[in-house]
N, C-alpha and C positions, 0 to 999 in steps of 0.2 A: 489544425495539423493532425493527420492520422499517421499511425505506425503500421507499416505494411508487413513486417515480419518479426519473428522471435529475436533475431540478432539485433535489430534496431531497438526493440524493447529492452533487451539486456543492456545495451550501451546506455540507454536513457536511465535505467535503474542505477547502473554503476556510477554514472555522472552525478546523479542526485545524492546517492549515498556518500560518495567521495566529498561532496560539499559539506557533509555533516560529520566527517571524520576529524578526529583530533589526535594528539600524540598518545593519548591513553585509551582512545576508543576508535575502532575501525571496523570495517565490514568485509565479509567474504560471501559472494553470491554462490549458492549451491546450484549451479546451472543444470545439473543432471536431474534435479527434482522438479524442474519447471513443468507446469501443467497448462495446456492450451484450453481456452474456454471461448464461447461465442463472443464475449466482450473483449477478449484479449488474452493475457497470460497471468498466471500466478507463479511468482518466483519465491523461493525460500532463500534466506540469507542468514549468516551468523553475525551477531553483534559480539565483537570481541573487545573485552575491557581488560586493560592491564591491571594487575593486582599489586601495584606498588613495587614491582621489581622482584618479588619473591620467586625464586627459581623453583622451590618445592611445590608451590600451589599452581603456578602457571596462570595464564590469563583466564578470566571467566568468559564463558561462551553461552549465548542464548540464541536459539533459532527463531526467527520471525518470518513473516511473509509480507510480500508486497504485491499489490494488484496493479497491473498496467492495463489501462483501458485504451485499446487501439483506436477507438473512434475520437476520443478527446485528448489523448496523450497524458491523461492524469496518472500520477504515480501515487497510489494509496497505500498507507500503512495501517496497522491495527495494533492498538495497545492492550487489547484484552488477552486473557490467558485461555480463551476458548480454543477448542481443537480447530485446526485449519479448515476442515470440511464445513464446520459450523460458521466460521467467519466468511467463507466464500458464499455459502447459502444466504447468509444475511445480506452480503453485498449484492447478490443477484436479486434478492427480494426488493431491496431499496432501489436498485437500478431500474427494475421493472416498474416500480411505483413512480419513479422520476420520469420514465418514458411515457407513462400514461398521463402525467400532468403536462409535460412540455414537449413531448415527441423528440427527445434527443438522448444522447448516451452519457451526458455529463452528470455526475452525482455531486450536487452542490453540498459542500461540507461545512460551510460557514453560514449560519443563519443571518449574519449581518450583510452578506453578499446578495441578498435577494429581497425584493419587495413583496413577492407573492406569499400569502399566508401558508398555502399548501407547501411551497418550497421551503419556507422557514421551518415548518413542522418536520419535513423530511430531513433537513439539515440537522435539526436537533436529534432526530432518531439516529442519524449516522454518527453524530458525536457521542451519543449515549452508548452506541455499539462499539465505540473505540476507534472509529475511522478518522484518519487525518491525512492531509496531503503531504507527501514527502517533497519538499521544494528545495 
């Protein structure tokens, strides 16, 4: 399945994030910060965590990014504290390496999902860089 436009990508991201929301943790996509790339889109979103009902402190907020690959419909998060530009560059490098191995756009994130030694190594690199699939 491919994603044909930014709005479809946004809807997919919101759907995936909502599946991971709880009463004390929810998400808000910062749609105006979206960046289009050859592989798809980079969205930024806030992770909002309730601070136990304290009115004075309010909820804790942290901005994260999600990468939507329009060719594979993967929704990729990153757990590192690297700058967004660095995260995207690392993703692009891993994606280029993946394409050179298997001629497709999917970045395998789990070493257990592949039999190829080259793809296992690539999946391990992706995991070490903090990438994970938002499902």
